[in-house]
PDB file of N, CA, C and O in Angstrom:
ATOM      1  N   MET A   1      -9.921 -14.029  33.037  1.00  0.00           N
ATOM      2  CA  MET A   1      -9.771 -13.964  31.593  1.00  0.00           C
ATOM      3  C   MET A   1     -10.431 -12.724  31.044  1.00  0.00           C
ATOM      4  O   MET A   1      -9.953 -12.209  30.033  1.00  0.00           O
ATOM      5  N   THR A   2     -11.477 -12.211  31.621  1.00  0.00           N
ATOM      6  CA  THR A   2     -12.103 -11.001  31.156  1.00  0.00           C
ATOM      7  C   THR A   2     -11.252  -9.805  31.446  1.00  0.00           C
ATOM      8  O   THR A   2     -11.269  -8.855  30.663  1.00  0.00           O
ATOM      9  N   LYS A   3     -10.522  -9.792  32.504  1.00  0.00           N
ATOM     10  CA  LYS A   3      -9.611  -8.691  32.823  1.00  0.00           C
ATOM     11  C   LYS A   3      -8.498  -8.551  31.787  1.00  0.00           C
ATOM     12  O   LYS A   3      -8.101  -7.456  31.389  1.00  0.00           O
ATOM     13  N   ALA A   4      -8.017  -9.735  31.372  1.00  0.00           N
ATOM     14  CA  ALA A   4      -7.009  -9.695  30.299  1.00  0.00           C
ATOM     15  C   ALA A   4      -7.564  -9.158  28.999  1.00  0.00           C
ATOM     16  O   ALA A   4      -6.887  -8.395  28.310  1.00  0.00           O
ATOM     17  N   LEU A   5      -8.746  -9.527  28.658  1.00  0.00           N
ATOM     18  CA  LEU A   5      -9.436  -8.956  27.464  1.00  0.00           C
ATOM     19  C   LEU A   5      -9.631  -7.469  27.431  1.00  0.00           C
ATOM     20  O   LEU A   5      -9.451  -6.791  26.420  1.00  0.00           O
ATOM     21  N   VAL A   6     -10.018  -6.989  28.626  1.00  0.00           N
ATOM     22  CA  VAL A   6     -10.237  -5.557  28.834  1.00  0.00           C
ATOM     23  C   VAL A   6      -8.876  -4.789  28.655  1.00  0.00           C
ATOM     24  O   VAL A   6      -8.808  -3.737  28.020  1.00  0.00           O
ATOM     25  N   LYS A   7      -7.901  -5.331  29.201  1.00  0.00           N
ATOM     26  CA  LYS A   7      -6.559  -4.682  29.116  1.00  0.00           C
ATOM     27  C   LYS A   7      -6.080  -4.664  27.662  1.00  0.00           C
ATOM     28  O   LYS A   7      -5.481  -3.706  27.175  1.00  0.00           O
ATOM     29  N   LEU A   8      -6.386  -5.798  26.996  1.00  0.00           N
ATOM     30  CA  LEU A   8      -5.937  -5.876  25.541  1.00  0.00           C
ATOM     31  C   LEU A   8      -6.737  -4.923  24.677  1.00  0.00           C
ATOM     32  O   LEU A   8      -6.187  -4.380  23.719  1.00  0.00           O
ATOM     33  N   GLN A   9      -7.989  -4.695  24.964  1.00  0.00           N
ATOM     34  CA  GLN A   9      -8.756  -3.702  24.240  1.00  0.00           C
ATOM     35  C   GLN A   9      -8.296  -2.329  24.499  1.00  0.00           C
ATOM     36  O   GLN A   9      -8.331  -1.485  23.604  1.00  0.00           O
ATOM     37  N   GLN A  10      -7.850  -2.056  25.724  1.00  0.00           N
ATOM     38  CA  GLN A  10      -7.305  -0.728  26.037  1.00  0.00           C
ATOM     39  C   GLN A  10      -6.006  -0.428  25.310  1.00  0.00           C
ATOM     40  O   GLN A  10      -5.706   0.714  24.965  1.00  0.00           O
ATOM     41  N   LEU A  11      -5.252  -1.487  25.092  1.00  0.00           N
ATOM     42  CA  LEU A  11      -3.946  -1.343  24.447  1.00  0.00           C
ATOM     43  C   LEU A  11      -4.151  -1.081  22.917  1.00  0.00           C
ATOM     44  O   LEU A  11      -3.317  -0.471  22.248  1.00  0.00           O
ATOM     45  N   ARG A  12      -5.294  -1.575  22.418  1.00  0.00           N
ATOM     46  CA  ARG A  12      -5.599  -1.435  20.978  1.00  0.00           C
ATOM     47  C   ARG A  12      -6.363  -0.228  20.716  1.00  0.00           C
ATOM     48  O   ARG A  12      -7.073  -0.174  19.712  1.00  0.00           O
ATOM     49  N   SER A  13      -6.280   0.763  21.542  1.00  0.00           N
ATOM     50  CA  SER A  13      -7.085   2.041  21.320  1.00  0.00           C
ATOM     51  C   SER A  13      -6.547   2.711  20.058  1.00  0.00           C
ATOM     52  O   SER A  13      -5.344   2.699  19.797  1.00  0.00           O
ATOM     53  N   GLU A  14      -7.438   3.282  19.298  1.00  0.00           N
ATOM     54  CA  GLU A  14      -7.097   3.949  18.003  1.00  0.00           C
ATOM     55  C   GLU A  14      -7.185   5.445  18.054  1.00  0.00           C
ATOM     56  O   GLU A  14      -7.404   6.080  17.023  1.00  0.00           O
ATOM     57  N   LYS A  15      -7.020   6.045  19.237  1.00  0.00           N
ATOM     58  CA  LYS A  15      -7.069   7.481  19.367  1.00  0.00           C
ATOM     59  C   LYS A  15      -5.877   8.152  18.616  1.00  0.00           C
ATOM     60  O   LYS A  15      -6.032   9.152  17.914  1.00  0.00           O
ATOM     61  N   GLY A  16      -4.728   7.559  18.802  1.00  0.00           N
ATOM     62  CA  GLY A  16      -3.535   8.059  18.154  1.00  0.00           C
ATOM     63  C   GLY A  16      -3.623   7.978  16.625  1.00  0.00           C
ATOM     64  O   GLY A  16      -3.182   8.894  15.930  1.00  0.00           O
ATOM     65  N   ALA A  17      -4.154   6.953  16.134  1.00  0.00           N
ATOM     66  CA  ALA A  17      -4.339   6.768  14.662  1.00  0.00           C
ATOM     67  C   ALA A  17      -5.265   7.875  14.124  1.00  0.00           C
ATOM     68  O   ALA A  17      -5.025   8.429  13.051  1.00  0.00           O
ATOM     69  N   THR A  18      -6.300   8.179  14.870  1.00  0.00           N
ATOM     70  CA  THR A  18      -7.214   9.223  14.435  1.00  0.00           C
ATOM     71  C   THR A  18      -6.479  10.535  14.370  1.00  0.00           C
ATOM     72  O   THR A  18      -6.661  11.280  13.407  1.00  0.00           O
ATOM     73  N   ALA A  19      -5.693  10.838  15.302  1.00  0.00           N
ATOM     74  CA  ALA A  19      -4.962  12.176  15.299  1.00  0.00           C
ATOM     75  C   ALA A  19      -4.038  12.192  14.052  1.00  0.00           C
ATOM     76  O   ALA A  19      -3.921  13.220  13.385  1.00  0.00           O
ATOM     77  N   VAL A  20      -3.439  11.145  13.770  1.00  0.00           N
ATOM     78  CA  VAL A  20      -2.478  11.090  12.655  1.00  0.00           C
ATOM     79  C   VAL A  20      -3.277  11.263  11.314  1.00  0.00           C
ATOM     80  O   VAL A  20      -2.835  11.947  10.392  1.00  0.00           O
ATOM     81  N   GLU A  21      -4.464  10.613  11.259  1.00  0.00           N
ATOM     82  CA  GLU A  21      -5.268  10.763  10.026  1.00  0.00           C
ATOM     83  C   GLU A  21      -5.722  12.243   9.894  1.00  0.00           C
ATOM     84  O   GLU A  21      -5.699  12.773   8.783  1.00  0.00           O
ATOM     85  N   TYR A  22      -6.119  12.903  10.953  1.00  0.00           N
ATOM     86  CA  TYR A  22      -6.542  14.274  10.888  1.00  0.00           C
ATOM     87  C   TYR A  22      -5.346  15.141  10.444  1.00  0.00           C
ATOM     88  O   TYR A  22      -5.511  16.034   9.614  1.00  0.00           O
ATOM     89  N   GLY A  23      -4.191  14.893  10.971  1.00  0.00           N
ATOM     90  CA  GLY A  23      -2.956  15.628  10.641  1.00  0.00           C
ATOM     91  C   GLY A  23      -2.686  15.474   9.160  1.00  0.00           C
ATOM     92  O   GLY A  23      -2.343  16.459   8.507  1.00  0.00           O
ATOM     93  N   LEU A  24      -2.827  14.263   8.592  1.00  0.00           N
ATOM     94  CA  LEU A  24      -2.593  14.008   7.150  1.00  0.00           C
ATOM     95  C   LEU A  24      -3.650  14.788   6.319  1.00  0.00           C
ATOM     96  O   LEU A  24      -3.326  15.418   5.313  1.00  0.00           O
ATOM     97  N   MET A  25      -4.842  14.726   6.748  1.00  0.00           N
ATOM     98  CA  MET A  25      -5.875  15.497   6.018  1.00  0.00           C
ATOM     99  C   MET A  25      -5.583  17.024   5.966  1.00  0.00           C
ATOM    100  O   MET A  25      -5.713  17.663   4.923  1.00  0.00           O
ATOM    101  N   VAL A  26      -5.185  17.575   7.136  1.00  0.00           N
ATOM    102  CA  VAL A  26      -4.832  19.011   7.197  1.00  0.00           C
ATOM    103  C   VAL A  26      -3.727  19.328   6.294  1.00  0.00           C
ATOM    104  O   VAL A  26      -3.804  20.303   5.547  1.00  0.00           O
ATOM    105  N   ALA A  27      -2.618  18.498   6.319  1.00  0.00           N
ATOM    106  CA  ALA A  27      -1.544  18.681   5.442  1.00  0.00           C
ATOM    107  C   ALA A  27      -1.920  18.638   3.932  1.00  0.00           C
ATOM    108  O   ALA A  27      -1.474  19.458   3.129  1.00  0.00           O
ATOM    109  N   LEU A  28      -2.734  17.671   3.610  1.00  0.00           N
ATOM    110  CA  LEU A  28      -3.243  17.610   2.210  1.00  0.00           C
ATOM    111  C   LEU A  28      -4.027  18.800   1.788  1.00  0.00           C
ATOM    112  O   LEU A  28      -3.878  19.279   0.664  1.00  0.00           O
ATOM    113  N   ILE A  29      -4.886  19.307   2.688  1.00  0.00           N
ATOM    114  CA  ILE A  29      -5.684  20.491   2.336  1.00  0.00           C
ATOM    115  C   ILE A  29      -4.719  21.726   2.221  1.00  0.00           C
ATOM    116  O   ILE A  29      -4.921  22.558   1.336  1.00  0.00           O
ATOM    117  N   ALA A  30      -3.775  21.845   3.015  1.00  0.00           N
ATOM    118  CA  ALA A  30      -2.836  22.964   2.951  1.00  0.00           C
ATOM    119  C   ALA A  30      -2.029  22.864   1.646  1.00  0.00           C
ATOM    120  O   ALA A  30      -1.786  23.900   1.027  1.00  0.00           O
ATOM    121  N   ILE A  31      -1.599  21.667   1.193  1.00  0.00           N
ATOM    122  CA  ILE A  31      -0.940  21.528  -0.079  1.00  0.00           C
ATOM    123  C   ILE A  31      -1.812  21.958  -1.212  1.00  0.00           C
ATOM    124  O   ILE A  31      -1.341  22.624  -2.133  1.00  0.00           O
ATOM    125  N   VAL A  32      -3.070  21.600  -1.177  1.00  0.00           N
ATOM    126  CA  VAL A  32      -4.007  21.947  -2.289  1.00  0.00           C
ATOM    127  C   VAL A  32      -4.152  23.496  -2.249  1.00  0.00           C
ATOM    128  O   VAL A  32      -4.172  24.106  -3.318  1.00  0.00           O
ATOM    129  N   ILE A  33      -4.247  24.127  -1.130  1.00  0.00           N
ATOM    130  CA  ILE A  33      -4.502  25.557  -1.055  1.00  0.00           C
ATOM    131  C   ILE A  33      -3.246  26.257  -1.634  1.00  0.00           C
ATOM    132  O   ILE A  33      -3.338  27.186  -2.436  1.00  0.00           O
ATOM    133  N   ILE A  34      -2.107  25.777  -1.199  1.00  0.00           N
ATOM    134  CA  ILE A  34      -0.836  26.406  -1.726  1.00  0.00           C
ATOM    135  C   ILE A  34      -0.684  26.304  -3.231  1.00  0.00           C
ATOM    136  O   ILE A  34      -0.281  27.242  -3.919  1.00  0.00           O
ATOM    137  N   ALA A  35      -1.037  25.089  -3.716  1.00  0.00           N
ATOM    138  CA  ALA A  35      -0.984  24.908  -5.156  1.00  0.00           C
ATOM    139  C   ALA A  35      -1.944  25.785  -5.909  1.00  0.00           C
ATOM    140  O   ALA A  35      -1.624  26.320  -6.971  1.00  0.00           O
ATOM    141  N   ALA A  36      -3.155  25.930  -5.335  1.00  0.00           N
ATOM    142  CA  ALA A  36      -4.145  26.789  -6.039  1.00  0.00           C
ATOM    143  C   ALA A  36      -3.713  28.240  -6.006  1.00  0.00           C
ATOM    144  O   ALA A  36      -3.900  28.945  -6.998  1.00  0.00           O
ATOM    145  N   VAL A  37      -3.158  28.707  -4.937  1.00  0.00           N
ATOM    146  CA  VAL A  37      -2.659  30.044  -4.859  1.00  0.00           C
ATOM    147  C   VAL A  37      -1.502  30.307  -5.816  1.00  0.00           C
ATOM    148  O   VAL A  37      -1.450  31.361  -6.449  1.00  0.00           O
ATOM    149  N   LEU A  38      -0.572  29.355  -5.929  1.00  0.00           N
ATOM    150  CA  LEU A  38       0.515  29.541  -6.852  1.00  0.00           C
ATOM    151  C   LEU A  38       0.134  29.513  -8.315  1.00  0.00           C
ATOM    152  O   LEU A  38       0.738  30.188  -9.148  1.00  0.00           O
ATOM    153  N   LEU A  39      -0.952  28.661  -8.634  1.00  0.00           N
ATOM    154  CA  LEU A  39      -1.317  28.534 -10.031  1.00  0.00           C
ATOM    155  C   LEU A  39      -2.241  29.720 -10.385  1.00  0.00           C
ATOM    156  O   LEU A  39      -2.148  30.236 -11.498  1.00  0.00           O
ATOM    157  N   LEU A  40      -3.125  30.165  -9.477  1.00  0.00           N
ATOM    158  CA  LEU A  40      -4.041  31.200  -9.849  1.00  0.00           C
ATOM    159  C   LEU A  40      -3.563  32.620  -9.428  1.00  0.00           C
ATOM    160  O   LEU A  40      -4.164  33.620  -9.819  1.00  0.00           O
ATOM    161  N   GLY A  41      -2.516  32.683  -8.655  1.00  0.00           N
ATOM    162  CA  GLY A  41      -2.110  33.941  -8.118  1.00  0.00           C
ATOM    163  C   GLY A  41      -1.716  35.001  -9.159  1.00  0.00           C
ATOM    164  O   GLY A  41      -2.141  36.154  -9.083  1.00  0.00           O
ATOM    165  N   SER A  42      -0.900  34.585 -10.123  1.00  0.00           N
ATOM    166  CA  SER A  42      -0.424  35.531 -11.143  1.00  0.00           C
ATOM    167  C   SER A  42      -1.629  35.919 -12.055  1.00  0.00           C
ATOM    168  O   SER A  42      -1.752  37.082 -12.438  1.00  0.00           O
ATOM    169  N   ASN A  43      -2.463  35.007 -12.380  1.00  0.00           N
ATOM    170  CA  ASN A  43      -3.666  35.308 -13.230  1.00  0.00           C
ATOM    171  C   ASN A  43      -4.579  36.278 -12.478  1.00  0.00           C
ATOM    172  O   ASN A  43      -5.125  37.185 -13.106  1.00  0.00           O
ATOM    173  N   LEU A  44      -4.764  36.137 -11.218  1.00  0.00           N
ATOM    174  CA  LEU A  44      -5.699  37.049 -10.439  1.00  0.00           C
ATOM    175  C   LEU A  44      -5.016  38.409 -10.339  1.00  0.00           C
ATOM    176  O   LEU A  44      -5.676  39.443 -10.438  1.00  0.00           O
ATOM    177  N   SER A  45      -3.697  38.414 -10.142  1.00  0.00           N
ATOM    178  CA  SER A  45      -3.022  39.636 -10.044  1.00  0.00           C
ATOM    179  C   SER A  45      -3.064  40.485 -11.327  1.00  0.00           C
ATOM    180  O   SER A  45      -3.279  41.695 -11.259  1.00  0.00           O
ATOM    181  N   THR A  46      -2.862  39.863 -12.482  1.00  0.00           N
ATOM    182  CA  THR A  46      -3.029  40.630 -13.702  1.00  0.00           C
ATOM    183  C   THR A  46      -4.486  41.072 -13.902  1.00  0.00           C
ATOM    184  O   THR A  46      -4.711  42.179 -14.392  1.00  0.00           O
ATOM    185  N   LEU A  47      -5.449  40.278 -13.555  1.00  0.00           N
ATOM    186  CA  LEU A  47      -6.833  40.676 -13.699  1.00  0.00           C
ATOM    187  C   LEU A  47      -7.155  41.880 -12.869  1.00  0.00           C
ATOM    188  O   LEU A  47      -7.770  42.835 -13.344  1.00  0.00           O
ATOM    189  N   PHE A  48      -6.710  41.831 -11.543  1.00  0.00           N
ATOM    190  CA  PHE A  48      -6.964  42.971 -10.705  1.00  0.00           C
ATOM    191  C   PHE A  48      -6.295  44.216 -11.159  1.00  0.00           C
ATOM    192  O   PHE A  48      -6.854  45.306 -11.036  1.00  0.00           O
ATOM    193  N   ASN A  49      -5.094  44.084 -11.687  1.00  0.00           N
ATOM    194  CA  ASN A  49      -4.378  45.204 -12.218  1.00  0.00           C
ATOM    195  C   ASN A  49      -5.070  45.855 -13.355  1.00  0.00           C
ATOM    196  O   ASN A  49      -5.151  47.080 -13.448  1.00  0.00           O
ATOM    197  N   THR A  50      -5.612  44.956 -14.296  1.00  0.00           N
ATOM    198  CA  THR A  50      -6.325  45.448 -15.435  1.00  0.00           C
ATOM    199  C   THR A  50      -7.559  46.156 -15.056  1.00  0.00           C
ATOM    200  O   THR A  50      -7.883  47.192 -15.636  1.00  0.00           O
ATOM    201  N   VAL A  51      -8.283  45.625 -14.075  1.00  0.00           N
ATOM    202  CA  VAL A  51      -9.505  46.295 -13.568  1.00  0.00           C
ATOM    203  C   VAL A  51      -9.124  47.615 -12.858  1.00  0.00           C
ATOM    204  O   VAL A  51      -9.839  48.603 -13.026  1.00  0.00           O
ATOM    205  N   ALA A  52      -8.073  47.670 -12.103  1.00  0.00           N
ATOM    206  CA  ALA A  52      -7.700  48.865 -11.358  1.00  0.00           C
ATOM    207  C   ALA A  52      -7.308  49.943 -12.364  1.00  0.00           C
ATOM    208  O   ALA A  52      -7.637  51.111 -12.156  1.00  0.00           O
ATOM    209  N   LYS A  53      -6.613  49.591 -13.454  1.00  0.00           N
ATOM    210  CA  LYS A  53      -6.194  50.589 -14.506  1.00  0.00           C
ATOM    211  C   LYS A  53      -7.386  51.131 -15.246  1.00  0.00           C
ATOM    212  O   LYS A  53      -7.420  52.298 -15.637  1.00  0.00           O
ATOM    213  N   SER A  54      -8.373  50.262 -15.435  1.00  0.00           N
ATOM    214  CA  SER A  54      -9.537  50.775 -16.198  1.00  0.00           C
ATOM    215  C   SER A  54     -10.460  51.653 -15.351  1.00  0.00           C
ATOM    216  O   SER A  54     -11.266  52.406 -15.898  1.00  0.00           O
ATOM    217  N   VAL A  55     -10.353  51.568 -14.053  1.00  0.00           N
ATOM    218  CA  VAL A  55     -11.153  52.378 -13.161  1.00  0.00           C
ATOM    219  C   VAL A  55     -10.443  53.692 -12.986  1.00  0.00           C
ATOM    220  O   VAL A  55     -10.927  54.564 -12.264  1.00  0.00           O
TER     221      VAL A  55
END
């Protein structure tokens, strides 16, 4: 009976789920970075151009 329980616990391993969760977190972070660059990119570009022209 204990051998069957050990095999059942091995089948219920959550290593794959952890990898999927990390993948989702990386994707979410990438989306946030892309959104921030798109939203702030033009504002920063005009700011740097203004500073460069004044120098």
